[in-house]
N, C-alpha and C positions, 0 to 999 in steps of 0.2 A: 504493500500500500504506500510505502514511501515513494516508490517509483511512480505510482499513480498520481500523487499530488505534485511531485516534481515535474511530471510531464505536463500537468495542467498549468503550472507556473510558467514553464517555458513557452507553452502555447500562447498564453496571454501576454507575456512580456514581449513577444515579438509582434504583437498586433498594434499597429499605430494608433488605432482608435479604440482599443480595448477599454471598456469603462470599468473603473475601480469598484464603485458601489452601484452605479446605475441610478435609477430614480425610483426605486421602490424596493425597499427591502435590501437590495444590494445597491441601490442607485444613489450615488452622490454626484454623478456627472463628472467624475474625475477621470482623466486619461492616464493609464499606466505609463504610456510612452507616447506623448503627443507633443504638440507645439507648446512648449512651456517657457517658463520665465527664468531668466538668470541675469546676473550683472557681474561686473568684474569683482564685486565684493564677495561673491559666493565662494565659500571654502570647500564646497563639496565637488568631487570630480564629476558627478552626474550633472550637477547644476551648471558647471562652467561650459559644458558642451551644448547648452541650450541657447537659443536666440534671445535677445532682450525682450522683456515683457512690456507691452504697451498698456500702461495704466489707464489711459484715456479711452481706448477702444476695446481693450481686451476683457477677458473673463478670468479672473484670478482663480476662482473655484475650479475651473476646468483646466487651465493651463499651468498654473504655478503649483498647486497642491499635488497633482497626480504623480509626478516623478519622485516626490519625497514620500508621499503617503502610500503609494502602491506597494513597495517592498515591505514597509512596516506592517501594513494590514495583512498581506499574504503571510508574513511571518507570525502573525498573531492568531488569525482565524483561517479555517479552510473554506473553500468555495461552497461547501454544503452546510456550513454552520449558520443556519438561517437566523436563529434568534440573536446571535451576536452581530452578524452582518447588518441586520435590520436596525439594531440599536446604534451601532457605530454610524450608519448612514443617517439615521434620523437626527441624532444629536448634532451632527455636523451640519446638516442642511437646515435645521431649525435655527442654528446660530447664524447662518447666512441670512435667513429671513429677517431675524431681529437686527442684524447688522446694517441692512439697507433700508429698514423701515423708516428711519428718520429722514431719509432722502426721497421718500415717496409722498405723493400728495395726501394720501389718506391712511396708509397702512399703519397698524399698531403691532409692536412686537409681542410675541407670545410669552416671553419671560422677562421682557424689559420694555417699559414704556418711556422712551427717551424723547426729548423735545424735538419738534420738527425743525429741520435745517432749511436755510434759505434755498429757494428754487435754483439759484445760480450754481450751487454746489452739486446739483444733479445734472448739470448740462453735459458732463462727460461721465465716464465710469470711474474716474480717478479716486474720488473719496470713497465710493462704494467698494471698490476693490481693496483699498487699504483696510477698511473696516472688516471686510470679509476675511482678510488674511489674519488680522489680529484676533478676531473671534474664533477662527479655526485653530489658531495657535493655543488659545486657552482650552478649547474642547479637546484637542489632540493630547495635551498634557494631562488632562483628566482621564481620558480613555486609554492612552498608551504612554504612561510616564516613562517607561523604560527607553523610549526613543526621544528623550528630551533634546539630545544633541541634534537629531534630525530636524526637529521642529524649529530649533534655533537657526539651523542652516537654511531652512525653507524661507524664513523671513529675510535672512541676510542675502539670499540669492537674488532678491529684488531690491536690495539696498535699504531694507527696513531693520530697525533696531529691536531685537527680542527683549532687551532689558527695559524697553519703554513700557512701563505699567500705568501710564496715565489713565485716569478715569474722568477726564474732562469731556462732558457730553457735547461740547462745541467743536471737537476735533474728531477726525475719522479714527485716529488711534484710540482715543478715549471711548468712542462709540463701540468700536470693535471689542475692546477689552470688557466693557460693560455687558455687551451682548453675550460674549462668551462666558463670562462669570455668571450671568443670569441663567443660562442653560445648565451650566455645571452645578450651580446651587440647586436648581429645580430638579435635577435628574440623578445626582450621585446617590441619593437615598430615596429612590422612587419605588422600591420593592424588588429591584433586580439584584441587589447585593453586589453592586458593581465593585465596591472596594473590599468586599469580603469581611466587613466589620459589623455584620448583623448582630444585634443585641450587645454592642459594645466590645466585640472581640478585638483584642489588641495584638496578640502574638500569632504568628504563622497564619496570617490571613489567607483565605482562599477566595479570590474574586469570582463572583457569579455562582458560588456554591449554594446548593439547595439548603434551605432552612425549614422546609415544610414537613420534613419527615417522610417523604414518599418512599414506599418500599414496594417493589414488584411482587405480584402474587406467585410468579414463576421464577425459577432460577435458569441460568443459561443451560444447565444440564438436564433439567427436569421440567416438563410442561404439566404442572399440577392442574391448572385450570385453562383449558384450551380456548376460553372466551377472552382471555386477557393477555396483555403484553408480556412478552418474554424477551429478556435481554439477549442479544445475539453475541456470538463469539466472533470477534473481528481480528484480523491480522495486520501487523505493521510490516510484515515481510520478515524473511530470514528466521522463521520459526518462532517469532514473538507474537503471542496471542493475548488479547485483552477481552474482558467482559464489559459490555456496554452498561452505562449508567444513564438513567433518564436525564436528559439535558435540561437544565433550568426550569423545573416544574414551577418554581416561584414566579415565573412570568405571569401567571394568572393573577398575581397580586400587584402587578405593576400598574401605575396610574396611567390610564389612557388619556388622549386629548379630546376625542369627539363624543364620548359617552361616559357615563359615570360608573356603570357596573356591567361586566361581561356576561352576567347572568341573563341580560336581555337577549343574548344570542345563544342561549342554551338549546342544544339539539336533542331530538329524540334518540333513544338508544339505537345502535345499529343491530337490528334484530337478526340479520343473516350471519352476524359474527358471534352469535350465541350458540355454542356447540350443542346445546340441548334442542335447538331448532335444527335437527339433523339434516333434513332435506335441503333447506335453504343454505346451510353451512357448506354442505358438499357441493351444491350447485355453484356457489361462489368460488370454491376451490377449483372445480373443474373448468370454469370459465377462465380463471387465471392461468391454469396449465395450458389450455388451448391457445390463449394469447401468447404465452411464452413460447410455445412450439412453433407459432407462425410469425414470429417477429420479422419485419422487413428492415432493410437498411435505413429507410427513412424514419421508422419508428425508433430504432436504436439511436440514431443521431439526434432526434428530437429529445429523446429521454436524456441523453448526455447533456445536450444544450440547456435544457430547463433545470437540470440538476445543479448546474453551476450558477448560483445566484448572482455572482459578480457579472457573468456574461449575459444571461437571459434577461433578468429584470433591469439591468442597467442599459444594455444595448438597445432594448426596445424603446425606452423613453429617450435615449440619446438620438436614435434615428427619428423619432417623432418630432423632437425639438429641431433637428436639422431641417426636416420637411416644412415645419411651421415658420422657421426663420425668426425665433423669438429673441427679443432684446434681453439685456441682463436682468431687468426686473422680472419679466415674465418667466425667464429661465429659472430664476430662484423660486418664484411663486409656484410654478408647476412642480418643481422638485419638492417643495414643502408640502404640497397637496398629496402627491403620491407617497412620500415618505410617511406622512401622518397616517395615510390609509393603510400602508403595510404594517406599520408599528401597531396600530390599533387592531388590525386583523390578526396579527400574531398573538396578541393578548387573548382575544376571543377564541382563537383556535386552541391555544394551550389550556385555557380554562376547560374546554370540552375534552381535550385529550386526557387531562387528569381525572375528570369525572368518569368518562367511559372506559379509559384504560384498555382499549380494544386490541385484539390480537392482530399481529402482522401476518401477511400471506405465507411467509416461510414456515411459521409455526403451525398454521392451519393445514398446509400441505403435508407437513410431517405427521400431524395428528391423524388426518383422514387416511393417508396411504402408508402408514408405517409398516415396514416389512414387505412392501411391494415396490414394483417399479412403475415409473410414469413416463409419459412422452412429453418432452419439453425441451427448451434450450439447454444444451449440455455444458455451457461454459464458453469462455473465449475461444473462438476458432472451431468449436465442436458442432455448431449448428443445431438442427433438430435431431434429437436422439430418442430412441424408443425403449431404452433399457436403463434409464436413470433411477438409481435407488431413491425413493422418496425422501429419505432422511438427508440426502445430499442436494436436494433442490434448493435453489436460490434464484432471486430475480436478476434481471440484467443489471440493475443498479445496486449499489451497496445500500443496505437498509439503514435508515437513520436511527438515532438513539433516543427514540421517544415513541409513545403509543400511536396506533394507526389512525384513529378516527377523531376529528376530520383530517383532511390532508392540509398540512400547514403550507406547503408550497402552492397548492391550488388557491388557498384563501388569499395568499399574498398576491398572486397573479390577478385574481379577480378584483381585489381591492385596488390594485394599481390601475387596472384597466378602467374601472368605473370612475375613479378620480381623474385619470388622464383624459378620458373622452368627454367628461363633463367640462373640464377646464379648457380643452381644445375645441369643444363644440362639434366634434365629429367622431364617428366610429371608423372612418377611413384611415388607413395607414399604408405604408409601403416598406415592408421589411424584407431584405434579401441578405441572407448570410451564407456564404460559400463554405462548403465542407469538401475539401479535396479527397480523392480516393485514398483510402488507407489512413485517414486522419483521426479515426476513432481512438479515444483514450483507453477504452475497455478491450477493443479488438484491433490494436494498432497494426497497420499494414494490410488488414483484411477488410475492414468496414470503413466507409462504404466501398463497394466493389468498383464504382466509378464516381467521378466528380458529382457532387450533389449540392443543390441549392435549397436551403430551407427558406420558405417564403410565406408571407401572410399579407393580406390586403385589407383586413379589418381587425380592430381590437378584439372583436367577438371571436374570430377564428383563432387569434393568437391565444386568448384565454382558454378556449376549448382545448387546444393542443397542449398548453401548459398543464392542464388538469389530466388529460389523457396520457401524457408522458409518464405520469406517476403509475398509471395502470400498466402501460407497456413496459415500464421498468420493473414491475413486479413488487412494488413497495406499498401499494394501496389498492384496496378493493373499490369498485365503482361507487357504492353509497358514500364513501368518505369524500370522493371527488365531487359528487353532486351536491352534497351538503356544503362543501367549501365554496362552490360557485355562489351559493345563496348568501353565505356569511360575508364573503368578499364584496359582493354587490352592495349589501346593506351598509357595511362599514365604509366602503368607498364613497357612498353618498354622504354619509355623516362627516367624513373627513374633508371632503371637498367643501361642504357647507361651512365647516369650522374654519378652514383656512380662508375661505372667501369673506367671512365676517371679519377676520383679521385684516385682510387686504382693504376692506371697505371702512375700516376703523370703527366697527360696531362691537368689538369685543372688549372684555374686561381683562385686566392683567391677571395672568395665571400665577398662582402661588403654589408652593410645594405643600402637599398634604401631610 
């Protein structure tokens, strides 16, 4: 598995327009290696290779942050770590929103209500870019303090002073610092245990550690209750195996933006995942096996594409922004809308995951056909096989470390879609992502057999394939996907309306609970 993630890192590092977080869940609109900022003052080797940044016409969030943040984020979280990716992206993009609010005719910051600046200061992007960079500097140091040197170099690369801690609201430096501090203050103790100091823990802190007391009903070695989640045994390669632990179940306690209680989105139980409902349980398993056996190259590549939250969620919004030709204000506002949507959708999804604690397909297949063979995908390069021992079956994708129902990835996609199309006023998109022959991460050199283009012309189609990719990948049953489409749509509406009120200046300052 080390090779798997290293391959992904190399794949994205070589893409000129690869988006770091994207615009929803993964999306911050940062380019891992794009046209970025540097000045002669930059001490970093990477930064000195980059062309000068145009403060007046450029977009610092897109051009300056990426080359510095990309390696740091990839070293901190993996492309499938949805809950952490969503958090990093949201806090960063909300600080951008607050940083430019004083330069907007009506916008009010979400965590900071700073005085409106004279119209002349918004004639170019200069002051807004400076504010964005200082706000990001403060948030980065909260989220990833181990890269403090990198964040200093980020500011120095464009001639800014990282030691300037002004809080003067009449200057862009002061506005950025205040905006960043506002987000940090509002979010460091929002229920996620970001600092690992829950209940006053001082020593040996474990950031993002669970404090809810969650315990799985099954062990990795024994499926005691086939209706509920079983930790998988995963490998890091070279004979090193690990047992999964449910990731961040405390997310259900995190304070959302656009609603007050995730219980408003409570889902009915997934009855087909109840092993006592034998016929429906087996039918669900048989459908999964049939899908596994008949996987096409397109389904495999879409499964890989959507499994990488950096790529899928980010690239989609990035492409939509390019098509719409948004200015800096609208660019930031769209990102705030979709990041709020994915953040709040993740909370609602995790609330339901911990309630229903539903079984993953691999456990259900093992339970139904234990001691027998099945017809299914036989693993990388094996294709369809008819003699696979049921206990060895696994999906095309690696199974995530949390319960099955609902699908978190699908909820994020659906929330992003709803917020984006409402903001942009259209369901029409134009996404084209090339996948050369043999470029698969899971089946390198083999899949796809020939060059393939993944394409979508509507947000609706993109959302559909995002959800179905989790089914094709063998990590979710269909009811989890359908339920997540609905959750995502509802949360996306609320998130868009929340951010729109902020843009219109109709909101009240948000305080930490």
